[in-house]
C-alpha positions as CSV (number, residue, x, y, z in Angstrom):
1,X,114.8,104.1,74.4
2,X,113.8,105.2,70.9
3,X,115.7,105.6,67.6
4,X,114.5,107.9,64.8
5,X,115.5,107.7,61.1
6,X,114.4,110.0,58.3
7,X,114.0,109.1,54.7
8,X,113.0,112.4,53.2
9,X,114.8,115.5,52.1
10,X,115.8,117.7,55.1
11,X,114.6,121.2,55.3
12,X,116.5,124.4,55.8
13,X,117.5,124.9,59.5
14,X,116.7,128.6,59.2
15,X,113.2,127.8,58.1
16,X,112.4,125.3,60.8
17,X,114.2,127.3,63.6
18,X,111.7,130.2,63.1
19,X,108.9,127.8,63.9
20,X,110.9,126.5,66.9
21,X,110.8,130.0,68.3
22,X,107.0,130.3,67.8
23,X,106.5,126.9,69.3
24,X,108.5,127.9,72.4
25,X,106.4,131.1,72.7
26,X,103.2,129.1,72.6
27,X,104.6,126.8,75.3
28,X,105.7,129.7,77.5
29,X,102.4,131.5,77.1
30,X,100.6,129.0,79.2
31,X,97.6,129.1,76.9
32,X,98.2,125.5,75.7
33,X,98.2,123.2,78.7
34,X,99.5,119.9,77.4
35,X,103.1,121.2,77.1
36,X,103.6,121.3,80.9
37,X,101.8,118.1,82.0
38,X,105.1,116.1,82.4
39,X,106.4,118.8,84.7
40,X,103.2,119.1,86.8
41,X,102.8,115.5,87.7
42,X,103.9,115.5,91.4
43,X,100.7,117.0,92.8
44,X,98.5,114.6,90.8
45,X,100.5,111.7,92.1
46,X,100.1,112.8,95.7
47,X,96.4,113.2,95.2
48,X,96.2,109.7,93.7
49,X,98.1,108.1,96.5
50,X,95.8,109.6,99.1
51,X,92.7,108.7,97.1
52,X,93.7,105.1,96.4
53,X,93.5,104.2,100.1
54,X,89.7,104.6,99.8
55,X,89.5,102.1,96.9
56,X,92.0,99.4,98.0
57,X,89.4,96.7,97.6
58,X,88.9,97.5,93.9
59,X,90.6,95.3,91.2
60,X,88.5,96.1,88.1
61,X,88.3,99.5,86.5
62,X,86.0,100.8,83.9
63,X,86.6,104.0,82.0
64,X,83.5,105.7,80.9
65,X,84.6,108.3,78.3
66,X,84.6,109.1,74.6
67,X,87.2,110.4,72.2
68,X,90.0,112.2,74.0
69,X,88.6,111.0,77.4
70,X,89.5,107.4,76.6
71,X,91.5,106.8,73.4
72,X,94.9,107.7,74.8
73,X,94.3,105.8,78.0
74,X,93.2,102.8,76.0
75,X,96.3,103.1,73.8
76,X,98.6,103.0,76.8
77,X,96.8,100.2,78.7
78,X,96.7,98.0,75.6
79,X,100.4,98.6,74.8
80,X,101.3,97.6,78.4
81,X,98.9,94.7,78.3
82,X,96.9,95.8,81.3
83,X,94.1,93.3,81.8
84,X,92.0,94.8,84.7
85,X,90.7,97.8,82.8
86,X,87.8,98.1,80.3
87,X,86.3,101.0,78.4
88,X,82.8,102.2,77.6
89,X,84.0,104.4,74.8
90,X,81.5,104.0,72.1
91,X,77.7,103.4,72.1
92,X,77.3,99.6,71.9
93,X,74.8,97.5,73.7
94,X,76.8,94.4,72.9
95,X,80.0,95.8,74.5
96,X,78.0,97.1,77.5
97,X,76.4,93.6,78.1
98,X,79.9,92.0,77.9
99,X,81.3,94.4,80.5
100,X,78.2,94.2,82.8
101,X,78.7,90.4,83.0
102,X,82.2,90.9,84.3
103,X,81.3,93.3,87.0
104,X,81.5,92.5,90.7
105,X,80.2,95.8,92.0
106,X,82.1,95.8,95.2
107,X,85.3,95.2,93.4
108,X,84.7,97.6,90.5
109,X,85.6,101.3,90.3
110,X,83.9,103.3,87.5
111,X,85.9,106.3,86.2
112,X,83.6,108.8,84.5
113,X,85.8,111.0,82.3
114,X,84.3,114.0,80.5
115,X,86.2,117.2,80.2
116,X,83.1,119.2,79.4
117,X,81.2,117.4,82.2
118,X,78.3,116.8,79.9
119,X,79.3,114.3,77.2
120,X,76.0,112.7,76.1
121,X,77.4,109.2,75.5
122,X,79.3,109.1,78.9
123,X,76.4,110.6,80.9
124,X,74.0,108.1,79.3
125,X,76.2,105.2,80.3
126,X,76.5,106.6,83.8
127,X,72.7,106.7,84.1
128,X,72.3,103.2,82.8
129,X,74.9,101.7,85.2
130,X,73.4,103.4,88.2
131,X,70.0,102.0,87.4
132,X,71.3,98.6,86.3
133,X,73.1,98.0,89.6
134,X,70.5,99.9,91.7
135,X,73.1,102.2,93.2
136,X,71.7,104.6,95.8
137,X,72.5,108.3,95.3
138,X,74.2,108.3,98.7
139,X,76.5,105.4,97.7
140,X,77.8,106.8,94.4
141,X,81.1,107.8,96.0
142,X,81.8,104.1,96.7
143,X,81.8,103.1,93.1
144,X,82.6,106.2,91.0
145,X,85.3,108.9,90.6
146,X,84.9,111.6,88.0
147,X,87.3,113.7,85.9
148,X,86.2,117.0,84.4
149,X,86.8,120.7,84.3
150,X,85.9,122.8,87.4
151,X,82.5,124.3,87.6
152,X,81.0,122.0,85.0
153,X,77.7,120.3,85.8
154,X,79.5,117.0,86.4
155,X,81.9,118.8,88.8
156,X,79.0,120.3,90.7
157,X,77.2,116.9,90.8
158,X,80.3,115.2,92.2
159,X,80.8,117.8,94.9
160,X,77.2,117.6,96.0
161,X,77.3,113.8,96.2
162,X,80.7,113.4,97.8
163,X,82.2,111.7,94.7
164,X,85.9,112.1,94.3
165,X,86.7,114.4,91.5
166,X,89.9,115.0,89.6
167,X,90.3,118.2,87.6
168,X,91.5,118.8,84.1
169,X,92.4,122.3,83.1
170,X,90.4,124.1,80.4
171,X,93.6,124.8,78.4
172,X,94.3,121.1,77.9
173,X,92.5,119.9,74.7
174,X,90.8,116.5,75.1
175,X,92.9,114.7,72.5
176,X,96.1,116.1,74.2
177,X,94.9,115.1,77.6
178,X,96.2,111.5,78.1
179,X,99.1,112.8,80.3
180,X,96.6,114.7,82.5
181,X,94.2,113.2,85.1
182,X,92.2,111.9,82.1
183,X,94.7,109.2,81.5
184,X,96.9,109.1,84.6
185,X,94.0,108.4,87.1
186,X,92.7,105.2,85.5
187,X,96.2,104.0,84.6
188,X,97.4,104.5,88.2
189,X,94.4,102.7,89.7
190,X,94.9,99.8,87.2
191,X,98.5,99.4,88.5
192,X,100.5,100.8,85.6
193,X,103.8,102.6,86.4
194,X,102.6,106.2,85.6
195,X,105.8,107.6,86.9
196,X,107.7,105.9,84.1
197,X,105.2,107.1,81.6
198,X,105.8,110.6,82.7
199,X,109.6,110.1,82.8
200,X,109.4,109.1,79.1
201,X,107.3,112.2,78.3
202,X,109.6,114.4,80.2
203,X,112.6,113.0,78.3
204,X,110.9,113.9,75.0
205,X,110.2,117.4,76.3
206,X,113.8,117.9,77.2
207,X,115.5,116.2,74.2
208,X,116.9,119.0,72.0
209,X,117.8,116.5,69.2
210,X,114.2,115.3,68.9
211,X,113.0,118.9,68.6
212,X,114.9,119.4,65.3
213,X,113.6,116.1,64.0
214,X,110.0,117.0,64.9
215,X,110.2,120.4,63.3
216,X,111.8,118.9,60.1
217,X,109.1,116.3,59.8
218,X,106.3,118.7,60.6
219,X,107.5,121.1,57.9
220,X,107.6,118.3,55.3
221,X,104.1,117.2,56.3
222,X,102.7,120.7,56.1
223,X,104.4,121.8,52.8
224,X,104.9,118.8,50.6
225,X,102.1,116.7,52.0
226,X,99.4,119.3,52.9
227,X,95.9,118.0,52.1
228,X,97.3,114.5,51.5
229,X,97.7,111.4,53.6
230,X,99.8,110.7,56.7
231,X,100.2,106.9,57.1
232,X,101.2,105.4,60.4
233,X,102.4,101.8,59.9
234,X,103.0,100.1,63.2
235,X,104.5,96.7,63.3
236,X,103.2,95.8,66.8
237,X,99.8,94.5,67.6
238,X,100.0,96.2,71.0
239,X,100.0,99.6,69.2
240,X,96.6,98.9,67.6
241,X,94.7,101.4,69.9
242,X,97.7,103.8,69.8
243,X,96.9,104.0,66.1
244,X,93.3,105.0,66.9
245,X,94.5,107.8,69.2
246,X,96.9,108.9,66.4
247,X,94.0,109.1,64.0
248,X,92.0,111.4,66.4
249,X,95.0,113.5,67.2
250,X,95.8,114.3,63.6
251,X,92.3,114.5,62.1
252,X,90.7,116.6,64.8
253,X,93.7,118.9,65.2
254,X,94.6,119.5,61.6
255,X,91.4,119.2,59.6
256,X,90.2,122.9,59.7
257,X,89.0,125.8,57.7
258,X,91.7,128.3,57.0
259,X,90.0,131.5,56.0
260,X,87.9,130.1,53.0
261,X,90.0,127.0,52.4
262,X,89.8,123.5,53.8
263,X,93.1,122.2,55.0
264,X,94.3,119.1,56.7
265,X,96.2,115.8,56.8
266,X,94.3,112.6,56.4
267,X,95.6,110.0,59.0
268,X,95.7,106.4,57.9
269,X,96.2,103.6,60.4
270,X,98.0,100.4,59.3
271,X,99.1,97.4,61.3
272,X,102.0,95.2,60.1
273,X,102.5,92.7,58.9
274,X,98.8,92.2,58.1
275,X,98.4,95.3,56.0
276,X,101.4,94.5,53.9
277,X,99.0,92.1,52.2
278,X,96.5,94.8,51.4
279,X,97.1,98.5,51.7
280,X,100.8,98.3,50.8
281,X,99.8,97.8,47.1
282,X,98.2,101.2,47.0
283,X,101.2,102.9,48.7
284,X,103.6,101.3,46.2
285,X,101.8,101.7,42.9
286,X,99.0,104.1,43.6
287,X,99.2,107.9,43.8
288,X,102.3,109.3,45.5
289,X,100.2,111.3,48.0
290,X,101.3,109.6,51.2
291,X,103.9,110.1,53.8
292,X,104.6,106.8,55.6
293,X,105.9,106.6,59.2
294,X,106.9,103.2,60.6
295,X,107.0,102.1,64.2
296,X,108.7,98.8,65.0
297,X,109.9,97.2,68.3
298,X,113.2,95.3,68.7
299,X,112.6,91.5,69.1
300,X,111.8,90.1,72.5
301,X,113.9,87.2,73.7
302,X,110.8,85.3,74.8
303,X,109.3,85.1,71.3
304,X,108.6,81.7,69.7
305,X,111.3,80.3,67.5
306,X,110.2,79.1,64.0
307,X,111.3,75.4,63.8
308,X,112.2,73.1,61.0
309,X,109.7,70.3,60.6
310,X,110.4,67.2,58.7
311,X,108.0,66.8,55.7
312,X,107.5,70.5,55.2
313,X,110.5,71.1,53.1
314,X,108.5,72.2,50.1
315,X,106.8,75.1,52.0
316,X,108.3,78.5,52.5
317,X,111.3,78.1,54.7
318,X,113.2,81.4,54.8
319,X,111.9,82.1,58.3
320,X,113.2,78.9,59.9
321,X,115.5,79.6,62.8
322,X,114.1,83.1,63.4
323,X,111.7,84.0,66.1
324,X,108.3,85.5,65.4
325,X,109.5,88.9,66.7
326,X,112.6,88.7,64.5
327,X,110.4,87.9,61.5
328,X,108.1,90.9,62.2
329,X,111.0,93.2,62.8
330,X,112.6,92.3,59.5
331,X,109.2,92.6,57.6
332,X,108.9,96.2,58.8
333,X,112.4,97.0,57.5
334,X,111.8,95.3,54.2
335,X,108.5,97.2,53.7
336,X,110.3,100.5,54.6
337,X,113.1,99.7,52.1
338,X,110.6,98.9,49.3
339,X,108.7,102.2,49.9
340,X,112.0,104.3,50.0
341,X,113.1,102.6,46.8
342,X,109.9,104.0,45.2
343,X,111.0,107.4,46.3
344,X,108.1,107.8,48.7
345,X,108.9,109.9,51.8
346,X,109.1,108.0,55.0
347,X,110.5,107.9,58.5
348,X,111.1,105.2,61.1
349,X,110.8,104.9,64.9
350,X,112.4,102.0,66.6
351,X,111.6,101.1,70.3
352,X,114.0,98.9,72.2
353,X,111.1,97.2,74.1
354,X,107.5,97.5,75.3
355,X,107.5,99.6,78.5
356,X,105.9,102.5,80.2
357,X,108.8,104.9,79.5
358,X,108.7,104.3,75.7
359,X,104.9,104.8,75.4
360,X,105.1,108.0,77.4
361,X,107.9,109.3,75.1
362,X,105.9,108.3,72.0
363,X,102.7,110.0,73.2
364,X,104.4,113.3,73.9
365,X,106.4,113.0,70.6
366,X,103.2,112.9,68.6
367,X,101.6,115.7,70.6
368,X,104.6,117.9,69.9
369,X,104.6,116.9,66.2
370,X,100.9,117.7,65.7
371,X,101.3,121.0,67.5
372,X,104.2,122.0,65.3
373,X,102.1,121.0,62.2
374,X,99.2,123.3,63.4
375,X,101.6,126.2,63.9
376,X,103.0,125.8,60.4
377,X,99.6,125.5,58.9
378,X,98.4,128.7,60.6
379,X,95.3,127.1,62.2
380,X,93.9,126.6,65.7
381,X,95.2,123.1,66.5
382,X,93.2,122.8,69.7
383,X,89.6,123.4,68.8
384,X,87.1,121.2,67.0
385,X,84.2,123.3,65.6
386,X,83.2,120.5,63.2
387,X,82.7,118.1,66.0
388,X,80.8,120.6,68.1
389,X,78.5,121.2,65.1
390,X,77.5,117.5,65.1
391,X,76.8,117.7,68.9
392,X,74.4,120.6,68.3
393,X,72.5,118.7,65.6
394,X,72.2,115.7,68.0
395,X,70.7,117.8,70.7
396,X,68.2,119.2,68.2
397,X,67.3,115.6,67.1
398,X,66.9,114.3,70.7
399,X,65.0,117.4,72.0
400,X,61.5,116.5,73.1
């Protein structure tokens, strides 16, 4: 379960309720597909159960995908400490060599995820792996599954070569796609409880209380903080890659041209307690151009207890008797208290434990929040023309 606390001035209910109506209209229109993913899970689960029978001997899974095709999946797998899944999500010869050394081909399933079906990084990795392991074209279906939109080049290639393909709808933006086949397929194969992830997301979808909180926060971010900084301060090492997904979700969705103006929120990712010893100084005494949101997790009973050791009496001893988790939990609260005392707007999310339900809820919460921000800013939240421009320039550079 999750708890939410706000440390900023609430906004008029009349104001935010008008946006609630617009957000509901967007959801009901069917033009934005991520809204309905928690309610459309059953068919995908049936498809996965049938497909898994063909890959029962696989125990190592490699996601080949970039940006929205991998960041959310990586966030969830890292949070849940899944150890049998790796990612080729950035161009890196060093990382590729590390992964290749771990591969037993007969035990490995490659999951090639590309919504467009033609992502240059992903297709390049695919070509290299096929050649590296000397995989015959007729045997690709034994080692690969694909995820893409229908009628793309990758979809056609998969059908022609008998490779199992999972579809993602065109109305699901890549960075909002982790609860679609893009994320659920690799997580399911890797043994994660995807049903509980979806239960968490569905609970967020149906929680009327959280809707008011999201709209209130979104209005604060898009009025008081527009063109400023949105800091996510997570006190949990397991959320490191969640922070990376958050950065993409906010930056790619909200950094846009609005008529002739440039608008957006700049996402900043911090991990506690490490970043208390660096970036916190800027928050506390630098420009007041930051909204800070904390995520902390209640202490685990299995955490190490900090002991008293004879002869160390002169060293800092206030943590003696607490566990490491209790120390971290209290550091998060102390940092929040210090920021609020400086009259810096903030909010706090507390998770009761690390589990699939909570990460599913958290994913959907941020998707709703960013969608609400986009509506309030009057922009297209779901496109990325700036990113597409860079892709065009790359094709021009590589053209022979």
